C-alpha positions in Angstrom: -20.4 -1.0 17.9 -17.7 1.3 19.3 -16.3 3.7 16.8 -12.5 3.2 16.5 -11.4 6.4 14.7 -10.9 7.7 11.2 -8.8 6.0 8.5 -7.9 7.4 5.1 -7.2 4.8 2.4 -5.9 5.6 -1.0 -6.2 3.2 -4.0 -9.6 2.3 -2.5 -11.6 1.9 -5.7 -10.6 -1.7 -6.2 -8.4 -4.6 -4.9 -6.8 -4.5 -1.5 -7.8 -0.9 -0.9 -11.6 -1.6 -1.4 -11.4 -4.8 0.6 -9.6 -2.9 3.5 -12.2 -0.1 3.4 -15.0 -2.7 3.9 -13.0 -4.6 6.6 -12.2 -1.4 8.6 -15.8 -0.2 8.3 -17.1 -3.5 9.6 -14.7 -3.2 12.6 -16.1 0.1 13.6 -13.8 2.6 11.8 -15.0 5.6 9.8 -13.3 5.3 6.4 -12.3 8.1 4.0 -11.8 6.2 0.7 -9.8 7.8 -2.1 -9.2 6.7 -5.7 -9.4 7.9 -9.3 -12.6 6.0 -10.2 -15.6 7.9 -8.7 -18.1 5.3 -9.8 -16.3 2.5 -8.0 -15.9 4.7 -4.9 -19.6 5.5 -4.8 -20.4 1.7 -5.1 -18.0 1.1 -2.2 -19.7 3.7 -0.1 -23.1 2.1 -0.8 -21.9 -1.0 1.0 -21.6 1.0 4.3 -23.0 4.5 3.7 -22.7 5.5 7.4 -19.1 4.5 7.6 -17.4 4.9 4.2 -17.1 8.3 2.5 -15.7 8.9 -1.0 -13.0 11.5 -1.8 -11.8 11.2 -5.4 -8.1 11.7 -5.8 -5.2 11.3 -8.3 -2.3 10.5 -5.9 0.3 11.8 -8.3 -1.1 15.3 -7.9 0.6 16.9 -4.9 -1.8 19.7 -4.4 -4.8 17.4 -4.8 -3.5 15.3 -1.9 -3.3 18.3 0.3 -6.8 19.5 -0.7 -8.3 16.1 0.0 -6.8 15.8 3.4 -8.1 19.2 4.3 -11.6 18.2 3.0 -11.6 14.9 4.9 -10.6 16.6 8.2 -13.1 19.4 7.8 -15.9 16.9 7.1 -15.0 13.9 9.3 -12.3 15.1 11.8 -8.6 14.3 12.2 -7.2 11.3 10.4 -5.9 8.7 12.8 -4.5 6.3 10.3 -3.4 6.9 6.7 -3.0 3.8 4.5 -1.2 4.9 1.3 -2.1 2.0 -0.9 -2.5 3.3 -4.5 -0.2 1.5 -6.9 0.3 0.1 -10.4 2.2 -2.9 -11.6 2.4 -5.4 -14.5 4.9 -7.6 -16.3 7.9 -5.8 -17.6 10.0 -6.6 -20.7 13.5 -5.3 -20.2 14.4 -5.8 -23.9 11.7 -3.2 -24.7 12.7 -0.8 -22.0 10.3 2.1 -21.9 11.6 5.0 -19.7 8.3 6.6 -19.5 6.6 3.4 -18.3 9.3 2.9 -15.6 9.0 6.5 -14.5 5.2 6.2 -14.3 5.4 3.2 -11.9 7.7 5.1 -9.7 5.5 8.2 -9.9 2.4 6.4 -8.8 3.8 3.8 -6.4 6.5 5.8 -4.6 5.6 9.4 -5.6 1.9 8.9 -4.7 2.9 7.6 -1.3 5.3 10.6 -0.7 2.4 13.0 -1.7 0.1 11.4 0.8 2.7 11.6 3.6 3.3 15.2 2.8 -0.4 16.0 3.1 -1.2 14.1 6.3 1.9 14.3 8.4 1.7 18.0 9.4 -1.6 17.5 11.2 -0.4 14.4 12.9 2.7 16.1 14.1 0.6 19.0 15.4 -1.6 16.6 17.3 1.3 14.4 18.5 -0.3 11.2 17.3 -1.1 9.2 14.2 -0.2 6.3 12.1 1.0 6.1 8.5 1.0 2.8 6.6 2.5 2.3 3.1 1.6 -0.6 0.9 4.8 -2.0 -0.6 5.3 -5.7 -1.6 7.5 -8.7 -1.0 8.8 -7.7 -4.5 10.6 -4.8 -2.8 12.9 -7.2 -0.9 15.0 -7.9 -4.0 15.0 -7.1 -7.7 12.9 -9.7 -9.5 12.9 -10.9 -13.1 10.1 -9.4 -15.1 9.4 -6.8 -12.4 12.4 -4.5 -12.1 10.5 -1.2 -12.1 7.8 -2.5 -9.6 10.5 -4.0 -7.3 12.4 -0.7 -7.4 9.3 1.4 -6.5 8.4 -0.9 -3.6 12.0 -1.1 -2.3 12.1 2.7 -2.2 8.9 2.6 -0.1 10.4 0.1 2.4 13.5 2.1 2.8 11.4 5.3 3.3 9.3 3.5 6.0 12.4 2.3 7.8 13.9 5.8 8.0 10.6 7.5 8.9 10.0 5.1 11.7 13.3 6.1 13.3 12.7 9.8 12.7 9.0 10.0 13.7 8.4 7.6 16.5 9.6 10.1 19.2 6.9 12.5 17.8 4.1 10.0 18.5 3.8 8.9 14.8 3.6 5.2 14.2 4.9 3.9 10.8 3.8 0.7 9.2 4.9 -1.0 5.9 2.6 -3.5 4.4 4.4 -6.2 2.2 1.9 -8.6 0.7 2.7 -11.5 -1.5 0.3 -12.5 -4.2 -3.3 -11.4 -3.5 -6.1 -12.2 -5.9 -6.9 -8.7 -7.3 -7.5 -7.1 -10.8 -3.8 -6.3 -10.8 -2.6 -10.0 -10.3 -5.3 -11.2 -12.7 -3.1 -9.8 -15.5 -0.1 -11.8 -14.5 0.9 -14.8 -16.7 3.4 -16.5 -14.4 3.0 -18.8 -11.4 2.0 -17.0 -8.2 2.6 -19.3 -5.2 0.7 -19.0 -1.9 -1.9 -16.7 -3.4 -4.6 -15.5 -0.9 -7.9 -13.9 -1.5 -8.3 -10.2 -1.0 -10.6 -10.5 2.1 -8.0 -12.5 3.9 -5.4 -9.9 3.0 -7.7 -7.1 4.3 -8.2 -8.9 7.7 -4.4 -9.4 8.1 -3.8 -5.7 7.4 -6.5 -4.6 9.8 -5.0 -6.7 12.6 -1.5 -5.3 11.9 -2.7 -1.7 11.8 -4.6 -2.0 15.0 -1.6 -3.6 16.7 0.6 -0.8 15.2 3.1 -3.3 13.9 5.9 -1.9 11.8 5.9 -4.7 9.2 2.7 -6.3 8.1 3.8 -9.1 5.8 1.9 -12.1 4.4 1.6 -14.9 3.6 4.6 -15.7 5.8 5.7 -18.8 3.8 6.3 -16.5 0.7 7.6 -13.6 2.7 10.2 -15.6 4.6 11.3 -17.4 1.4 11.9 -14.0 -0.3 13.7 -12.7 2.9 16.0 -15.7 2.7 16.8 -14.8 -0.9 17.4 -11.3 0.3 20.3 -12.6 2.5 22.0 -14.5 -0.3 25.1 -13.1 -2.0 24.8 -12.3 -5.6 26.8 -15.3 -6.6 24.0 -17.5 -5.2 21.0 -15.3 -5.8 21.4 -14.8 -9.6 21.7 -18.5 -10.5 18.7 -19.4 -8.3 16.5 -16.6 -9.9 17.6 -17.6 -13.4 16.5 -21.1 -12.7 13.2 -20.1 -11.1 12.4 -17.7 -14.0 12.6 -20.6 -16.4 10.1 -22.8 -14.5 
């Protein structure tokens, strides 16, 4: 099998990140897999020991991101694609607003992505090529009931991706934003509300791989859900809020 290049995936110890690591390895990519859980990373590497390599990382640590990127490139060579995928999310009760909890979600989801970009971008700019992908969510299209902090962190990532695409494409850097709907993972297993059009994690990984290899800016799925939320995005508040109140009661 022809080797495609080197991809760095954060949040790779479970869920979409782990499935994407396996998918990319099966497609001929070398994979640098990062996450906080070393045991899970080692188990992931055992699935494809020649292709997947573990690099433990807490994405909220700016210096650690920089050290890991240096270590990856010293051991495996230049990173062609960085998929900044680490994230946290769960149901949120606004009547028990916890500022520390809200800040934590922003620190991991948005801040972890920013740390990854800061670590990998200088090398890509020096080489004049590379691709950076950020895993956001359809929840970032609009503020959703029960998920205000999660929506806020993902909306920030989408706006960041849009701006960086305009700033960096002339430097040979491709930007992608991944906006999944509901994917069956340990994160969604905790949800206690209806999750329409849910897909399995292997299907999600295949869709992401195809989007990355095509260098698409937006990699969104499933389209039925994505387009429905995009339609809500276009509605004025006078229509949006009553619709969401009704849906939240279903």
